[in-house]
DONUVEX-162094 format. One record per atom (N, C-alpha, C): x, y, z. Coordinates in pm, whole numbers, plus 50000, padded with zeros to 5 digits. Layout:
N
XYZ ...
% end
This chain:
141
589035275147411 587625275747402 587165290147398 586265291547314 585765305047300 584545307147390 584125319247399 582985322847484 581705316247435 581575314347305 580375308247250 580345293447284 581515287047286 581565273047317 581225270647463 581735279647550 581425278447693 579925280647716 579385290347647 577955293047662 577145281247613 577595274747503 576885263147451 576995251647547 578185250047611 578365239447709 577495241647832 577385253847879 576545257147994 575075254747957 574715258647836 573325256747792 573025241847782 573965233747732 573745219447721 573635213147859 574465217447954 574385212348092 573055216048157 572605228348132 571325232748188 570185224448127 570325221447998 569285213447933 569245199247990 570435193348014 570505179948073 569905180148213 570225190548291 569665191948425 568145193448420 567675201248323 566225203148307 565555189948269 566175182248179 565605169348139 565565159848258 566655159648338 566675151048457 565615155348558 565425168148578 564415173048672 562995169848623 562805170448492 561465167348439 561235152248428 562265144248419 562115129748405 561535123648532 561935128448648 561435122948775 559915124248788 559335136148770 557865136948776 557175128948666 557815128348548 557195120548441 557175105748476 558235100648539 558245086648583 557185084148689 557055093448782 555995092048885 554605092448821 554445101248725 553155102148655 552865089148580 553895083148521 553725070348452 553305059448549 553905058948669 553505049048770 552065051548817 551715064148832 550355067548873 549345062848768 549685065048642 548785060548535 548685045248532 549795038348559 549755023748566 548845019048680 548955025448795 548095022048910 546625024848878 546365035948811 544985039248774 544435028948676 545265024748580 544845014448485 544545001348558 545394997948652 545184985648730 543904986648813 543644998248873 542435000148954 541184999048867 541245004848749 540095004148658 539874989648616 540934982348589 540814968348549 540194959948662 540674962248787 540114954848901 538644958348922 538334971148906 536934975348922 536064968748816 536564968248695 535814961748587 535624946848617 536694940348664 536584926148697 535644923848815 535634932948912 534734931749027 533304935248993 533114943848894 531754948048859 531024937448778 531754929348705 531104919148621 530274909448704 530794903748816 529934894848896 528754902248959 528974914648997 527874922449057 526774924448954 527164927848831 526164929748726 525464916648691 526184905648695 525574892548670 524554889248778 524924891848904 523984889549015 522764898649003 522994911148966 521874920548951 520944915848840 521514910948731 520684905948622 519884893748667 520514884948742 519814873048794 518684877248888 518954887048973 517924891849066 516754898048991 517054905848888 515974912048809 515134901448738 515794890948687 515044880148622 514124872948720 514634870348841 513804863848943 512654872948984 512934885848994 511894895449030 510814895948923 511214895448797 510214895248689 509354882748696 509954871348728 509174859048743 508174860348857 508614865748969 507724867649084 506594877349049 506914887948976 505874897448936 504854891048843 505324882048758 504384874748672 503424866448753 503934859648856 503064851648943 502114860749020 502614872149064 501774881549138 500664886949049 500974889048922 499964893848829 498854883548812 499224870748804 498184860448791 497364859448918 497994860949033 497254860849160 496274872549165 496744884249123 495864896049123 494684894149028 494924887848914 493834885148820 492824875548883 493314865248954 492404855849021 491604862749131 492244871349206 491534878749312 490474887749250 490794893949139 489814902449071 488634894149025 488884882348972 487804873448929 486954869149048 487624865749159 486874861649279 486024873249331 486564885249329 485804896849376 484564898949291 484714897449161 483564898849071 482524888049100 482984875749121 482054864749152 481334867049284 482064871649386 481434874249516 480414885549505 480744895749428 479794906849409 478534901949339 478704893349239 477534888049169 476714879249261 477384870949343 476664862249436 475934870549541 476574880849588 475924889649686 474684896049627 474764899949502 473614905949435 472484895749422 472834883449386 471804873049371 471164869949506 471984868249609 471444865149742 470594876749792 471054888749769 470304900549814 468944901349745 468944898949614 467664899749543 466764887849575 467364876149602 466564864149632 466004864649773 466854867649870 466424867450009 466054881150063 466584891450003 466364904950056 464914909250053 464284907849940 462894912149927 461964904250018 462044890850021 461184883550115 461474886850261 462744888950292 463064892350432 462494906050470 462554915350376 461974928550403 460464927250421 459824919250338 458384917150351 458034910450483 458844900350522 458594893550649 458794903250766 459814911550758 460054921250866 458894931150875 458424935750760 457294945150759 456034938450815 455814925750779 454654918550829 454734916850980 455894912651032 456014910851177 455884924051250 456364934851189 456174947951252 454694951451259 453984948851150 452544951651149 451804943251252 452164930551266 451524921851364 451804926851505 453084930251532 453424935451666 452664948151697 452584956951599 451884969651618 450404967251647 449794957851573 448374954751593 448144948451729 449014939051767 448854932451897 449014942552010 450014951252000 450194961152107 449034971152110 448494974551993 447344983551989 446134977052055 445934964252030 444804957252091 444984956252242 446224953452286 446464952852430 446164966352494 446664976852427 446404990252479 444904993252481 444204989152374 442754991552368 442034983652476 442454971152500 441844963152606 442114969352743 443324974352764 443654980552892 442824993152912 442665001052806 441865013352816 440395009752842 439904999552773 438514995352791 438264990652934 439184982452989 438994977653126 439134989053226 440014998853197 440145010353287 438875018753284 438265020553166 437015028253157 435885020953229 435835007653214 434784999853280 434935000853431 436185000153479 436415001153623 436035015053671 436305025053593 435975038853632 434455040753636 433765035353536 432305036453535 431695029253654 432255017453681 431765009853794 431975017453924 433135023653933 433455031454052 432495043354063 432205049953951 431295061453952 429875057153989 429425046053931 428075041453962 427975036954107 429065031754160 429085027754301 429005039954391 429665050554354 429615062854433 428245069254424 427695069454304 426395075954291 425315068154364 425405055154371 424415047354443 424565049954591 425755052254639 425945054854781 425445068554816 425495078054725 425055091554755 423615093554718 422975083954669 421565085154639 421275090354502 422185090654420 421945095154281 421835083054192 420855084054109 420705073454011 420625079253876 
% end
């Protein structure tokens, strides 16, 4: 064997050793990729029912929102009707009630003024009587 043949044999052995050393990590990497593929597949299979449930929930929520919208429209209609009724009642009863209140206030004011005037008149009469009684006692006429 010549030196070139020995060198080629050593190089071939080194290459085989290098291939064996690189094969082990490549096999591990292949298993890792298989596990990752399996995990993605399981995730996909698990996500499908979740997405189906979410879609069902969204559909039910849309139905409930539709009912809520009709309820809100009815409440808006009722509010408008109550406002109109309040306006009618206010204009129908409000003005006469204000007039009646003003009239009763005027009557009370007049009655109290007359009472006060009668009290003042009787107080003046009593005072005059008292003065005339004093003047008669003192001889003044």
